[in-house]
N, C-alpha and C positions, 0 to 999 in steps of 0.2 A: 336808725337801724336799717340794715340792708337785708331784704328777704330774697330768696332765690327759689324758683320752682322749675322743675324740669318736666317737659312733656315730650312724648315721642310722636312725631308726625311723619317721618321719612318713609316708613314701611306700610303705609296705609294703602288699601285697595282704591282704585280710581272711584268706585261707587261711594266710598266713605269720605272722600276729600271734602265735599261741601259740608258734611256734618262736623268733621274735625275742625274746619276753619270757622264754622258757626259757633262751636263750643269755645274755641280759642277767643273769638271776638267777645263772647259773653264774659269770659274771664277778664279780658282786658278792660272792658267797659265797667266791670264791677269794682275795679281797683280805685281807691281814693288817693293814691299817691302816684307821682310820675313813675313811669317804668320804661325799661329798655328791653327789647327782646332780641336775642342773638342766637343764631343757630342754623341748622340745615332744615329748611322748611319743606323739602321734598319736591317742590315744584318751583318754576321760575316766577319772578315777580310779575310777569306779564300774563300769567295764567288767569283765567276768569275768576276762579275761587280766591286766588291771592289778591287780585285787584279789588274784588268785592270786600274782602277782609280789610284791606288798607283803607278803602273809602269809608267803611262802617266805623272803624276805630279812629280815624284821622291820624294814624301812624304813617311814617314815611320811611322809605329805604334810604339809609344814610351812607351806604358803601357803593363802590363801583361794582360792576359785574365781575364775579370771581369764577373763572373756569377751573374749578377744582372738584375733586370727588371726596374731599375730607381727609385723604391719605397723602395726596401729592399736591404741591403748590400749583402745578399747572397740568391739567388734563383737558386737551382740546375737545374731547368727546363728552365731557361731563355737562350735565344740565346745570346751569348756574342757579343754585337753590340756597346758597349760604348767604344770609343777610343779617344786617344789624338794623333794627327798626326802633325809631323813637319819634316823639312828637316834634312838631315844627320848630318849637323854641329851643330844642336841644341840638347843638352842633357837635359833630364828631371830628376831631382832628388827630392826626398821627395814628391812623388805624393801620394795623399790621396783622396779617394772617400768616402763621407759621405752620409748616408741615410737621406732622408727628410721625415721620417715617420710622423712628426708632420704636414706636409703639403702635404698629399698624392696627387699625380698627378703632382707635380712639379719635375723638374729634380734633379739629385744628385748635391750636392755641391762638386766641384773639386778644390783642392788646390795643387799647384805645384810650384817648383822653376826651373828657367831656368839656363842652364849652356852651354855656347858657347864653342865649340871645335875649 
């Protein structure tokens, strides 16, 4: 069975970022099944809070850097914060991110195939 849980990280105050990522890490570490996290994490993967989160959970960023704001495929001024995270033994192939211009304000559509190593 596939479970899905949604959390809002994007609109947090800078002072709340460490707490939000600590809570997310606790959630990830409490899961007894493999998981994949996909979404707009609000900060780039090289930000200290995100790097600490990745190290603590052993998750890895599986996609290329995406210069998008979630509404347009390419926005050169966007902070690259949309990521697909999974464990080392999960490979992602044929990942595609599609703009949702026809429904502004909604997230990107993300299609991908899993490949287990």
